N, C-alpha and C positions, 0 to 999 in steps of 0.2 A: 562472471560478469552479471550478477543479479539473477533472480529467479522469481517467477510468478507462480502462484498456486491458488487453489480455491475449491469451494464446495458448492454444489447445487442440490437442494433438497426440496424439490417442487411438491412432493407429497407430504412434507413435514413429518417424516418418520422418526427423526432424531430430536432429542431435547437440546436445549442450548448448551448444557454441560457436555453432552456427547459431541456436538459440533465443535466445541472449544477443544476437546481432547484430540479430535481429528485434525483441526487446524494446527495444534501444537506439534503433532507428529509430522504433518506436512512441512511446517516451518523448520523443524529439526532436520528433516531430509534435505530441504532446500539450502541448508547451510553450505553444502558442497559448492554452491555458486556465489556465496557471499555471507560474511559474518559481521559486517560493519554496522548494520542496522536491520530491523525487521518491523513490519507493520501489517495491519489488516483493516478492512472496511466492510461494513454491511448495513443494510437497511433494516432496522428493527423498531417496532412500535411506532412506525411512521416517521422515524428520524434516521438521518444518515450518521453513522458512528464511524469515526476514523481513529484508530489507536496505532501509535508507532513510537519507537524508541531506538536510540543508538546502542543496541545490544544484539547479540546473535539470536536467531530465531528460538532456540531452546530456552532462552532466558526471558522471553516475552511472555507476559501473562495474558491468556486469552479468556474472554468472557463474551458470550454470544446470547442474545435473547432467543427464547423458544420460537417466536414467530418469524424469524428470519428465514429466507429461502436461499439467497445467494450471499456467499462470503468470498472475498478475494484477499490474497495476501502477497507479500513481497519480502524477499531478503535481498540485502544490498551489498555489493562490493563497490566501494567508492571509486568513481572515475573523475567526478567534478563535485565540488562543494563538500565541505567538511561534514561528515556524518554526525559529529558531536552537536551540530546545530540541527535540531530536529526538523526544522522547516525544510531541510534538504532531503529528508527521507520520505519514502513512499509508504502508502498511497497518499496522493494529494487530494484535497477536497476542493471543489469548485462549484459554481452555479452559473446557469445561463437562463435569463428571463425568469428567475425565481426557482428554477428546477435545480436541485442539488445533485451532485454526482461525485464519485471518487474515481481516480485513475492511477495507474502505475504502468511502467513500461520497462522493457529490457533492451539494453543496447545503449550506444552513445551516438549523439549527433555532434559531429566535430565542428560544424559550421553554424552552431546555434546562435552565436552572437551576430553573425552576418544576416541570418534569417530574421532575427528580431528587428534589426534595423531596416532591412528590405521591406518587411511587411508591417512596420510600425506597431509591433506587438507591445502590450503594456509592460512597464517595468515592474518587477517583483523583487522581494528579498530572497527568493530562492536562488541559490548559486549553482544550480545544475542545468543541464540541457532540457529540463522539463518545462 
């Protein structure tokens, strides 16, 4: 049922290529929890980068800039929403008051439709409980 993984390199000891190799190894190991899709996100050169694809983690191509400190990743086992529609795959990008962010989660919210109605949450094309 999905897996979250990531790296924190606060001292920036590793090059982008080394971080990409580590993320690839983590994504490959995370396939034990899902192979329907994989993705990752990081802040590099002042921009939020989100890459994802409906492929197992070992098939995803990782590229990370040298200046990034935090990278997060996700492998997915589909519970809701077709993984072939990339909009349903993690991580998701968003913004609040102009601040961009990425998020991913593990688990299923079974009453997500009721919660969307109850709290008048905005409609999206994403077909998952995210």
